[in-house]
mmCIF file as gemmi writes it, N, C-alpha and C atoms, coordinates in Angstrom:
data_model
loop_
_atom_site.group_PDB
_atom_site.id
_atom_site.type_symbol
_atom_site.label_atom_id
_atom_site.label_alt_id
_atom_site.label_comp_id
_atom_site.label_asym_id
_atom_site.label_entity_id
_atom_site.label_seq_id
_atom_site.pdbx_PDB_ins_code
_atom_site.Cartn_x
_atom_site.Cartn_y
_atom_site.Cartn_z
_atom_site.occupancy
_atom_site.B_iso_or_equiv
_atom_site.pdbx_formal_charge
_atom_site.auth_seq_id
_atom_site.auth_asym_id
_atom_site.pdbx_PDB_model_num
ATOM 1 N N . MET Axp A 1 ? 0.833 -1.179 0 1 0 ? 1 A 1
ATOM 2 C CA . MET Axp A 1 ? 0 0 0 1 0 ? 1 A 1
ATOM 3 C C . MET Axp A 1 ? 0.879 1.245 0 1 0 ? 1 A 1
ATOM 4 N N . ILE Axp A 2 ? 0.552 2.214 -0.814 1 0 ? 2 A 1
ATOM 5 C CA . ILE Axp A 2 ? 1.33 3.446 -0.91 1 0 ? 2 A 1
ATOM 6 C C . ILE Axp A 2 ? 1.044 4.324 0.303 1 0 ? 2 A 1
ATOM 7 N N . LYS Axp A 3 ? 2.101 4.757 0.948 1 0 ? 3 A 1
ATOM 8 C CA . LYS Axp A 3 ? 1.972 5.666 2.078 1 0 ? 3 A 1
ATOM 9 C C . LYS Axp A 3 ? 2.577 6.993 1.654 1 0 ? 3 A 1
ATOM 10 N N . ASN Axp A 4 ? 1.792 8.054 1.694 1 0 ? 4 A 1
ATOM 11 C CA . ASN Axp A 4 ? 2.3 9.305 1.16 1 0 ? 4 A 1
ATOM 12 C C . ASN Axp A 4 ? 2.049 10.515 2.05 1 0 ? 4 A 1
ATOM 13 N N . VAL Axp A 5 ? 1.64 10.313 3.287 1 0 ? 5 A 1
ATOM 14 C CA . VAL Axp A 5 ? 1.441 11.41 4.219 1 0 ? 5 A 1
ATOM 15 C C . VAL Axp A 5 ? 2.407 11.196 5.381 1 0 ? 5 A 1
ATOM 16 N N . LEU Axp A 6 ? 3.239 12.213 5.652 1 0 ? 6 A 1
ATOM 17 C CA . LEU Axp A 6 ? 4.259 12.1 6.7 1 0 ? 6 A 1
ATOM 18 C C . LEU Axp A 6 ? 3.999 13.089 7.829 1 0 ? 6 A 1
ATOM 19 N N . CYS Axp A 7 ? 4.319 12.683 9.061 1 0 ? 7 A 1
ATOM 20 C CA . CYS Axp A 7 ? 4.325 13.607 10.19 1 0 ? 7 A 1
ATOM 21 C C . CYS Axp A 7 ? 5.666 14.332 10.179 1 0 ? 7 A 1
ATOM 22 N N . LYS Axp A 8 ? 5.641 15.661 10.312 1 0 ? 8 A 1
ATOM 23 C CA . LYS Axp A 8 ? 6.894 16.414 10.248 1 0 ? 8 A 1
ATOM 24 C C . LYS Axp A 8 ? 7.724 16.298 11.519 1 0 ? 8 A 1
ATOM 25 N N . TYR Axp A 9 ? 7.175 15.764 12.588 1 0 ? 9 A 1
ATOM 26 C CA . TYR Axp A 9 ? 7.934 15.628 13.833 1 0 ? 9 A 1
ATOM 27 C C . TYR Axp A 9 ? 8.496 14.231 14.069 1 0 ? 9 A 1
ATOM 28 N N . CYS Axp A 10 ? 7.793 13.193 13.639 1 0 ? 10 A 1
ATOM 29 C CA . CYS Axp A 10 ? 8.301 11.837 13.897 1 0 ? 10 A 1
ATOM 30 C C . CYS Axp A 10 ? 8.617 11.063 12.625 1 0 ? 10 A 1
ATOM 31 N N . GLY Axp A 11 ? 8.134 11.533 11.472 1 0 ? 11 A 1
ATOM 32 C CA . GLY Axp A 11 ? 8.417 10.87 10.207 1 0 ? 11 A 1
ATOM 33 C C . GLY Axp A 11 ? 7.56 9.654 9.927 1 0 ? 11 A 1
ATOM 34 N N . GLU Axp A 12 ? 6.608 9.349 10.807 1 0 ? 12 A 1
ATOM 35 C CA . GLU Axp A 12 ? 5.741 8.206 10.561 1 0 ? 12 A 1
ATOM 36 C C . GLU Axp A 12 ? 4.915 8.461 9.305 1 0 ? 12 A 1
ATOM 37 N N . GLU Axp A 13 ? 4.704 7.393 8.519 1 0 ? 13 A 1
ATOM 38 C CA . GLU Axp A 13 ? 3.976 7.506 7.261 1 0 ? 13 A 1
ATOM 39 C C . GLU Axp A 13 ? 2.559 6.972 7.412 1 0 ? 13 A 1
ATOM 40 N N . PHE Axp A 14 ? 1.635 7.603 6.712 1 0 ? 14 A 1
ATOM 41 C CA . PHE Axp A 14 ? 0.231 7.216 6.748 1 0 ? 14 A 1
ATOM 42 C C . PHE Axp A 14 ? -0.332 7.229 5.334 1 0 ? 14 A 1
ATOM 43 N N . ILE Axp A 15 ? -1.429 6.487 5.119 1 0 ? 15 A 1
ATOM 44 C CA . ILE Axp A 15 ? -2.039 6.462 3.792 1 0 ? 15 A 1
ATOM 45 C C . ILE Axp A 15 ? -2.925 7.681 3.549 1 0 ? 15 A 1
ATOM 46 N N . ASN Axp A 16 ? -3.386 8.346 4.616 1 0 ? 16 A 1
ATOM 47 C CA . ASN Axp A 16 ? -4.143 9.582 4.429 1 0 ? 16 A 1
ATOM 48 C C . ASN Axp A 16 ? -4.121 10.421 5.707 1 0 ? 16 A 1
ATOM 49 N N . LEU Axp A 17 ? -4.495 11.663 5.567 1 0 ? 17 A 1
ATOM 50 C CA . LEU Axp A 17 ? -4.445 12.627 6.666 1 0 ? 17 A 1
ATOM 51 C C . LEU Axp A 17 ? -5.408 12.262 7.79 1 0 ? 17 A 1
ATOM 52 N N . ARG Axp A 18 ? -6.564 11.775 7.452 1 0 ? 18 A 1
ATOM 53 C CA . ARG Axp A 18 ? -7.557 11.418 8.467 1 0 ? 18 A 1
ATOM 54 C C . ARG Axp A 18 ? -7.016 10.36 9.431 1 0 ? 18 A 1
ATOM 55 N N . ILE Axp A 19 ? -6.355 9.36 8.892 1 0 ? 19 A 1
ATOM 56 C CA . ILE Axp A 19 ? -5.766 8.313 9.735 1 0 ? 19 A 1
ATOM 57 C C . ILE Axp A 19 ? -4.645 8.904 10.584 1 0 ? 19 A 1
ATOM 58 N N . MET Axp A 20 ? -3.81 9.763 9.992 1 0 ? 20 A 1
ATOM 59 C CA . MET Axp A 20 ? -2.704 10.373 10.72 1 0 ? 20 A 1
ATOM 60 C C . MET Axp A 20 ? -3.201 11.161 11.929 1 0 ? 20 A 1
ATOM 61 N N . LEU Axp A 21 ? -4.294 11.872 11.777 1 0 ? 21 A 1
ATOM 62 C CA . LEU Axp A 21 ? -4.775 12.747 12.837 1 0 ? 21 A 1
ATOM 63 C C . LEU Axp A 21 ? -5.548 12.02 13.94 1 0 ? 21 A 1
ATOM 64 N N . ARG Axp A 22 ? -5.619 10.717 13.87 1 0 ? 22 A 1
ATOM 65 C CA . ARG Axp A 22 ? -6.256 9.916 14.922 1 0 ? 22 A 1
ATOM 66 C C . ARG Axp A 22 ? -5.27 9.518 16.015 1 0 ? 22 A 1
ATOM 67 N N . GLU Axp A 23 ? -3.981 9.607 15.723 1 0 ? 23 A 1
ATOM 68 C CA . GLU Axp A 23 ? -2.967 9.087 16.639 1 0 ? 23 A 1
ATOM 69 C C . GLU Axp A 23 ? -2.105 10.191 17.234 1 0 ? 23 A 1
ATOM 70 N N . SER Axp A 24 ? -1.535 9.91 18.396 1 0 ? 24 A 1
ATOM 71 C CA . SER Axp A 24 ? -0.624 10.863 19.039 1 0 ? 24 A 1
ATOM 72 C C . SER Axp A 24 ? 0.785 10.712 18.49 1 0 ? 24 A 1
ATOM 73 N N . CYS Axp A 25 ? 1.503 11.826 18.411 1 0 ? 25 A 1
ATOM 74 C CA . CYS Axp A 25 ? 2.888 11.851 17.959 1 0 ? 25 A 1
ATOM 75 C C . CYS Axp A 25 ? 3.799 11.518 19.143 1 0 ? 25 A 1
ATOM 76 N N . THR Axp A 26 ? 4.872 10.806 18.885 1 0 ? 26 A 1
ATOM 77 C CA . THR Axp A 26 ? 5.781 10.407 19.953 1 0 ? 26 A 1
ATOM 78 C C . THR Axp A 26 ? 7.11 11.157 19.935 1 0 ? 26 A 1
ATOM 79 N N . ARG Axp A 27 ? 7.228 12.19 19.094 1 0 ? 27 A 1
ATOM 80 C CA . ARG Axp A 27 ? 8.492 12.912 18.962 1 0 ? 27 A 1
ATOM 81 C C . ARG Axp A 27 ? 8.269 14.409 18.835 1 0 ? 27 A 1
ATOM 82 N N . GLY Axp A 28 ? 9.383 15.129 18.881 1 0 ? 28 A 1
ATOM 83 C CA . GLY Axp A 28 ? 9.386 16.556 18.608 1 0 ? 28 A 1
ATOM 84 C C . GLY Axp A 28 ? 8.494 17.39 19.502 1 0 ? 28 A 1
ATOM 85 N N . LYS Axp A 29 ? 8.152 18.574 19.038 1 0 ? 29 A 1
ATOM 86 C CA . LYS Axp A 29 ? 7.36 19.484 19.855 1 0 ? 29 A 1
ATOM 87 C C . LYS Axp A 29 ? 5.936 18.993 20.037 1 0 ? 29 A 1
ATOM 88 N N . ASN Axp A 30 ? 5.518 18.03 19.226 1 0 ? 30 A 1
ATOM 89 C CA . ASN Axp A 30 ? 4.163 17.518 19.33 1 0 ? 30 A 1
ATOM 90 C C . ASN Axp A 30 ? 4.062 16.279 20.202 1 0 ? 30 A 1
ATOM 91 N N . TYR Axp A 31 ? 5.074 15.981 20.997 1 0 ? 31 A 1
ATOM 92 C CA . TYR Axp A 31 ? 5.063 14.79 21.848 1 0 ? 31 A 1
ATOM 93 C C . TYR Axp A 31 ? 3.763 14.733 22.657 1 0 ? 31 A 1
ATOM 94 N N . GLY Axp A 32 ? 3.032 13.658 22.509 1 0 ? 32 A 1
ATOM 95 C CA . GLY Axp A 32 ? 1.785 13.474 23.234 1 0 ? 32 A 1
ATOM 96 C C . GLY Axp A 32 ? 0.596 14.163 22.597 1 0 ? 32 A 1
ATOM 97 N N . HIS Axp A 33 ? 0.813 14.826 21.485 1 0 ? 33 A 1
ATOM 98 C CA . HIS Axp A 33 ? -0.263 15.505 20.771 1 0 ? 33 A 1
ATOM 99 C C . HIS Axp A 33 ? -0.417 14.87 19.401 1 0 ? 33 A 1
ATOM 100 N N . LEU Axp A 34 ? -1.357 15.334 18.634 1 0 ? 34 A 1
ATOM 101 C CA . LEU Axp A 34 ? -1.582 14.766 17.31 1 0 ? 34 A 1
ATOM 102 C C . LEU Axp A 34 ? -0.405 15.033 16.377 1 0 ? 34 A 1
ATOM 103 N N . HIS Axp A 35 ? -0.221 14.124 15.427 1 0 ? 35 A 1
ATOM 104 C CA . HIS Axp A 35 ? 0.796 14.315 14.4 1 0 ? 35 A 1
ATOM 105 C C . HIS Axp A 35 ? 0.516 15.605 13.639 1 0 ? 35 A 1
ATOM 106 N N . GLU Axp A 36 ? 1.559 16.149 13.036 1 0 ? 36 A 1
ATOM 107 C CA . GLU Axp A 36 ? 1.39 17.339 12.203 1 0 ? 36 A 1
ATOM 108 C C . GLU Axp A 36 ? 1.922 17.031 10.81 1 0 ? 36 A 1
ATOM 109 N N . LEU Axp A 37 ? 1.185 17.423 9.804 1 0 ? 37 A 1
ATOM 110 C CA . LEU Axp A 37 ? 1.508 17.106 8.417 1 0 ? 37 A 1
ATOM 111 C C . LEU Axp A 37 ? 2.813 17.759 7.961 1 0 ? 37 A 1
ATOM 112 N N . TYR Axp A 38 ? 3.679 16.959 7.335 1 0 ? 38 A 1
ATOM 113 C CA . TYR Axp A 38 ? 4.861 17.477 6.658 1 0 ? 38 A 1
ATOM 114 C C . TYR Axp A 38 ? 4.4 17.867 5.262 1 0 ? 38 A 1
ATOM 115 N N . GLU Axp A 39 ? 4.504 19.145 4.928 1 0 ? 39 A 1
ATOM 116 C CA . GLU Axp A 39 ? 3.969 19.645 3.667 1 0 ? 39 A 1
ATOM 117 C C . GLU Axp A 39 ? 5.008 19.776 2.556 1 0 ? 39 A 1
ATOM 118 N N . GLY Axp A 40 ? 6.243 19.39 2.827 1 0 ? 40 A 1
ATOM 119 C CA . GLY Axp A 40 ? 7.288 19.471 1.814 1 0 ? 40 A 1
ATOM 120 C C . GLY Axp A 40 ? 7.293 18.262 0.897 1 0 ? 40 A 1
ATOM 121 N N . GLU Axp A 41 ? 8.264 18.251 0.004 1 0 ? 41 A 1
ATOM 122 C CA . GLU Axp A 41 ? 8.431 17.151 -0.937 1 0 ? 41 A 1
ATOM 123 C C . GLU Axp A 41 ? 9.127 15.975 -0.262 1 0 ? 41 A 1
ATOM 124 N N . ILE Axp A 42 ? 8.867 14.772 -0.777 1 0 ? 42 A 1
ATOM 125 C CA . ILE Axp A 42 ? 9.606 13.595 -0.336 1 0 ? 42 A 1
ATOM 126 C C . ILE Axp A 42 ? 10.994 13.714 -0.963 1 0 ? 42 A 1
ATOM 127 N N . LYS Axp A 43 ? 12.043 13.6 -0.144 1 0 ? 43 A 1
ATOM 128 C CA . LYS Axp A 43 ? 13.408 13.839 -0.609 1 0 ? 43 A 1
ATOM 129 C C . LYS Axp A 43 ? 14.325 12.676 -0.262 1 0 ? 43 A 1
ATOM 130 N N . GLU Axp A 44 ? 15.509 12.691 -0.848 1 0 ? 44 A 1
ATOM 131 C CA . GLU Axp A 44 ? 16.535 11.722 -0.482 1 0 ? 44 A 1
ATOM 132 C C . GLU Axp A 44 ? 17.26 12.175 0.773 1 0 ? 44 A 1
ATOM 133 N N . GLN Axp A 45 ? 17.334 13.478 1.006 1 0 ? 45 A 1
ATOM 134 C CA . GLN Axp A 45 ? 17.989 14.059 2.182 1 0 ? 45 A 1
ATOM 135 C C . GLN Axp A 45 ? 17.1 15.159 2.764 1 0 ? 45 A 1
ATOM 136 N N . TYR Axp A 46 ? 17.005 15.194 4.093 1 0 ? 46 A 1
ATOM 137 C CA . TYR Axp A 46 ? 16.266 16.24 4.793 1 0 ? 46 A 1
ATOM 138 C C . TYR Axp A 46 ? 17.258 17.017 5.645 1 0 ? 46 A 1
ATOM 139 N N . HIS Axp A 47 ? 17.085 18.318 5.725 1 0 ? 47 A 1
ATOM 140 C CA . HIS Axp A 47 ? 17.983 19.173 6.494 1 0 ? 47 A 1
ATOM 141 C C . HIS Axp A 47 ? 17.205 19.831 7.625 1 0 ? 47 A 1
ATOM 142 N N . CYS Axp A 48 ? 17.801 19.837 8.816 1 0 ? 48 A 1
ATOM 143 C CA . CYS Axp A 48 ? 17.175 20.481 9.966 1 0 ? 48 A 1
ATOM 144 C C . CYS Axp A 48 ? 17.126 21.988 9.736 1 0 ? 48 A 1
ATOM 145 N N . LYS Axp A 49 ? 15.972 22.591 9.982 1 0 ? 49 A 1
ATOM 146 C CA . LYS Axp A 49 ? 15.849 24.03 9.738 1 0 ? 49 A 1
ATOM 147 C C . LYS Axp A 49 ? 16.572 24.858 10.795 1 0 ? 49 A 1
ATOM 148 N N . TYR Axp A 50 ? 16.998 24.265 11.893 1 0 ? 50 A 1
ATOM 149 C CA . TYR Axp A 50 ? 17.707 25.004 12.94 1 0 ? 50 A 1
ATOM 150 C C . TYR Axp A 50 ? 19.218 24.881 12.848 1 0 ? 50 A 1
ATOM 151 N N . CYS Axp A 51 ? 19.717 23.684 12.513 1 0 ? 51 A 1
ATOM 152 C CA . CYS Axp A 51 ? 21.17 23.506 12.506 1 0 ? 51 A 1
ATOM 153 C C . CYS Axp A 51 ? 21.736 23.119 11.143 1 0 ? 51 A 1
ATOM 154 N N . GLY Axp A 52 ? 20.882 22.697 10.201 1 0 ? 52 A 1
ATOM 155 C CA . GLY Axp A 52 ? 21.346 22.352 8.863 1 0 ? 52 A 1
ATOM 156 C C . GLY Axp A 52 ? 21.855 20.938 8.699 1 0 ? 52 A 1
ATOM 157 N N . GLU Axp A 53 ? 21.897 20.152 9.765 1 0 ? 53 A 1
ATOM 158 C CA . GLU Axp A 53 ? 22.378 18.772 9.67 1 0 ? 53 A 1
ATOM 159 C C . GLU Axp A 53 ? 21.488 17.981 8.705 1 0 ? 53 A 1
ATOM 160 N N . SER Axp A 54 ? 22.088 17.047 7.952 1 0 ? 54 A 1
ATOM 161 C CA . SER Axp A 54 ? 21.372 16.253 6.951 1 0 ? 54 A 1
ATOM 162 C C . SER Axp A 54 ? 21.025 14.864 7.468 1 0 ? 54 A 1
ATOM 163 N N . PHE Axp A 55 ? 19.869 14.368 7.03 1 0 ? 55 A 1
ATOM 164 C CA . PHE Axp A 55 ? 19.396 13.036 7.411 1 0 ? 55 A 1
ATOM 165 C C . PHE Axp A 55 ? 18.75 12.367 6.216 1 0 ? 55 A 1
ATOM 166 N N . SER Axp A 56 ? 18.737 11.038 6.214 1 0 ? 56 A 1
ATOM 167 C CA . SER Axp A 56 ? 18.152 10.29 5.103 1 0 ? 56 A 1
ATOM 168 C C . SER Axp A 56 ? 16.631 10.207 5.182 1 0 ? 56 A 1
ATOM 169 N N . SER Axp A 57 ? 16.061 10.489 6.36 1 0 ? 57 A 1
ATOM 170 C CA . SER Axp A 57 ? 14.609 10.454 6.518 1 0 ? 57 A 1
ATOM 171 C C . SER Axp A 57 ? 14.196 11.338 7.694 1 0 ? 57 A 1
ATOM 172 N N . ILE Axp A 58 ? 12.926 11.705 7.728 1 0 ? 58 A 1
ATOM 173 C CA . ILE Axp A 58 ? 12.422 12.481 8.862 1 0 ? 58 A 1
ATOM 174 C C . ILE Axp A 58 ? 12.446 11.618 10.114 1 0 ? 58 A 1
ATOM 175 N N . ARG Axp A 59 ? 12.182 10.338 9.961 1 0 ? 59 A 1
ATOM 176 C CA . ARG Axp A 59 ? 12.216 9.416 11.11 1 0 ? 59 A 1
ATOM 177 C C . ARG Axp A 59 ? 13.615 9.408 11.741 1 0 ? 59 A 1
ATOM 178 N N . ALA Axp A 60 ? 14.662 9.33 10.913 1 0 ? 60 A 1
ATOM 179 C CA . ALA Axp A 60 ? 16.037 9.361 11.424 1 0 ? 60 A 1
ATOM 180 C C . ALA Axp A 60 ? 16.325 10.702 12.094 1 0 ? 60 A 1
ATOM 181 N N . MET Axp A 61 ? 15.839 11.778 11.498 1 0 ? 61 A 1
ATOM 182 C CA . MET Axp A 61 ? 16.028 13.128 12.025 1 0 ? 61 A 1
ATOM 183 C C . MET Axp A 61 ? 15.394 13.268 13.407 1 0 ? 61 A 1
ATOM 184 N N . SER Axp A 62 ? 14.235 12.674 13.599 1 0 ? 62 A 1
ATOM 185 C CA . SER Axp A 62 ? 13.495 12.846 14.849 1 0 ? 62 A 1
ATOM 186 C C . SER Axp A 62 ? 14.085 12.062 16.017 1 0 ? 62 A 1
ATOM 187 N N . HIS Axp A 63 ? 15.018 11.158 15.74 1 0 ? 63 A 1
ATOM 188 C CA . HIS Axp A 63 ? 15.618 10.357 16.81 1 0 ? 63 A 1
ATOM 189 C C . HIS Axp A 63 ? 16.838 11.024 17.446 1 0 ? 63 A 1
ATOM 190 N N . GLU Axp A 64 ? 17.239 12.182 16.938 1 0 ? 64 A 1
ATOM 191 C CA . GLU Axp A 64 ? 18.386 12.891 17.505 1 0 ? 64 A 1
ATOM 192 C C . GLU Axp A 64 ? 17.976 14.265 17.983 1 0 ? 64 A 1
ATOM 193 N N . ARG Axp A 65 ? 18.704 14.786 18.929 1 0 ? 65 A 1
ATOM 194 C CA . ARG Axp A 65 ? 18.41 16.105 19.471 1 0 ? 65 A 1
ATOM 195 C C . ARG Axp A 65 ? 19.218 17.174 18.757 1 0 ? 65 A 1
ATOM 196 N N . CYS Axp A 66 ? 18.575 18.303 18.475 1 0 ? 66 A 1
ATOM 197 C CA . CYS Axp A 66 ? 19.211 19.443 17.823 1 0 ? 66 A 1
ATOM 198 C C . CYS Axp A 66 ? 19.986 20.242 18.868 1 0 ? 66 A 1
ATOM 199 N N . LYS Axp A 67 ? 21.149 20.731 18.489 1 0 ? 67 A 1
ATOM 200 C CA . LYS Axp A 67 ? 21.99 21.492 19.412 1 0 ? 67 A 1
ATOM 201 C C . LYS Axp A 67 ? 22.058 22.967 19.048 1 0 ? 67 A 1
ATOM 202 N N . ALA Axp A 68 ? 21.161 23.414 18.177 1 0 ? 68 A 1
ATOM 203 C CA . ALA Axp A 68 ? 21.245 24.796 17.695 1 0 ? 68 A 1
ATOM 204 C C . ALA Axp A 68 ? 20 25.619 18.022 1 0 ? 68 A 1
ATOM 205 N N . GLY Axp A 69 ? 20.228 26.908 18.17 1 0 ? 69 A 1
ATOM 206 C CA . GLY Axp A 69 ? 19.143 27.873 18.291 1 0 ? 69 A 1
ATOM 207 C C . GLY Axp A 69 ? 18.156 27.606 19.404 1 0 ? 69 A 1
ATOM 208 N N . HIS Axp A 70 ? 16.93 28.085 19.207 1 0 ? 70 A 1
ATOM 209 C CA . HIS Axp A 70 ? 15.909 27.93 20.23 1 0 ? 70 A 1
ATOM 210 C C . HIS Axp A 70 ? 15.347 26.518 20.294 1 0 ? 70 A 1
ATOM 211 N N . ASN Axp A 71 ? 15.826 25.627 19.429 1 0 ? 71 A 1
ATOM 212 C CA . ASN Axp A 71 ? 15.376 24.243 19.449 1 0 ? 71 A 1
ATOM 213 C C . ASN Axp A 71 ? 16.334 23.347 20.234 1 0 ? 71 A 1
ATOM 214 N N . THR Axp A 72 ? 17.262 23.936 20.967 1 0 ? 72 A 1
ATOM 215 C CA . THR Axp A 72 ? 18.261 23.179 21.718 1 0 ? 72 A 1
ATOM 216 C C . THR Axp A 72 ? 17.595 22.132 22.599 1 0 ? 72 A 1
ATOM 217 N N . GLY Axp A 73 ? 18.06 20.9 22.464 1 0 ? 73 A 1
ATOM 218 C CA . GLY Axp A 73 ? 17.539 19.805 23.283 1 0 ? 73 A 1
ATOM 219 C C . GLY Axp A 73 ? 16.272 19.163 22.748 1 0 ? 73 A 1
ATOM 220 N N . LYS Axp A 74 ? 15.722 19.699 21.68 1 0 ? 74 A 1
ATOM 221 C CA . LYS Axp A 74 ? 14.529 19.118 21.07 1 0 ? 74 A 1
ATOM 222 C C . LYS Axp A 74 ? 14.932 18.43 19.778 1 0 ? 74 A 1
ATOM 223 N N . ALA Axp A 75 ? 14.039 17.637 19.231 1 0 ? 75 A 1
ATOM 224 C CA . ALA Axp A 75 ? 14.329 16.923 17.99 1 0 ? 75 A 1
ATOM 225 C C . ALA Axp A 75 ? 14.53 17.895 16.827 1 0 ? 75 A 1
ATOM 226 N N . HIS Axp A 76 ? 15.331 17.481 15.864 1 0 ? 76 A 1
ATOM 227 C CA . HIS Axp A 76 ? 15.511 18.262 14.641 1 0 ? 76 A 1
ATOM 228 C C . HIS Axp A 76 ? 14.155 18.397 13.938 1 0 ? 76 A 1
ATOM 229 N N . VAL Axp A 77 ? 13.985 19.444 13.156 1 0 ? 77 A 1
ATOM 230 C CA . VAL Axp A 77 ? 12.747 19.693 12.407 1 0 ? 77 A 1
ATOM 231 C C . VAL Axp A 77 ? 13.133 19.943 10.955 1 0 ? 77 A 1
ATOM 232 N N . PRO Axp A 78 ? 12.459 19.27 10.002 1 0 ? 78 A 1
ATOM 233 C CA . PRO Axp A 78 ? 12.801 19.489 8.6 1 0 ? 78 A 1
ATOM 234 C C . PRO Axp A 78 ? 12.514 20.922 8.173 1 0 ? 78 A 1
ATOM 235 N N . GLY Axp A 79 ? 13.416 21.469 7.368 1 0 ? 79 A 1
ATOM 236 C CA . GLY Axp A 79 ? 13.27 22.854 6.906 1 0 ? 79 A 1
ATOM 237 C C . GLY Axp A 79 ? 12.627 22.966 5.568 1 0 ? 79 A 1
């Protein structure tokens, strides 16, 4: 099944927005709240909008803490 909707904080993939918004997010600023739609393009590399570090997926990005700017100590966020 094609999955084409991503959460911008945890990188989890869903088949549609309605299903995504039924579940709580486990990462980023939305921890314990509903997932938030990633509105960018699907890419081979994602860059954190705070520190510029590159990752192969949003899921990989969300497993590390950002050390830059006002996002210090929180998960990286795709830019």
